[in-house]
C-alpha positions, 0 to 999 in steps of 0.5 A, spaced: 444 203 845 445 195 848 441 197 855 443 191 860 436 189 863 434 184 867 432 180 861 437 181 857 442 178 864 438 172 864 439 171 857 446 172 857 446 168 863 443 163 860 446 159 855 444 161 848 443 158 841 448 162 836 444 168 834 449 171 830 454 169 825 461 170 823 464 169 817 471 165 820 478 164 815 482 158 820 488 157 817 488 148 816 489 144 822 488 149 827 482 151 831 480 146 832 473 147 835 472 153 831 472 148 824 467 143 828 462 148 829 462 151 823 459 150 816 464 151 810 462 156 807 466 162 801 468 167 801 470 173 795 475 175 800 482 173 798 485 169 802 493 168 804 494 160 802 492 154 807 486 157 809 480 156 809 473 158 811 467 156 814 461 160 818 461 160 824 456 161 829 456 165 836 452 168 842 454 173 841 460 178 838 463 179 845 465 172 847 466 170 839 472 175 838 474 172 845 474 165 843 477 167 836 483 171 839 484 166 843 487 164 836 492 169 835 493 169 828 490 161 824 484 164 825 481 171 820 475 174 821 472 176 814 465 179 818 463 181 820 467 188 820 464 189 827 467 183 830 473 183 826 475 190 829 474 187 836 479 181 834 483 186 832 482 190 838 483 184 844 491 181 840 493 190 840 490 187 847 494 181 848 500 184 843 501 190 849 500 186 856 505 181 854 510 188 850 509 191 857 510 184 861 
C-alpha cells in the first residue's frame, strides 16, 4: 500500500514523533547523534566486538535509512529487516556511484 494522501503528505512535512523503532548496533564512539537519541538495548544477534546495541526512534524507515547510510560500516541495522534492506540498498548505491566516478 502506501498511497500518498493529502493528510499523510501534511504529516510528512510536519516534524513527527518517532513512530518506528530500529535496533541498531553502533560502533563505540561512532555516530554519536544516533547513540544519544537511542536507548541502550540488548540483542541476541552476535555482534562484532566494539559495537553497542541501541533502540533508536525514527519518524519513518526511509529517513532512518538515509541517516544510517551516512555512517557506513559504523552502524549495523539489527532489526527491522525492512530497514536493513533499505540501508544495504543505499550503501550499494553509494558504492556504485563511487566506483562509477
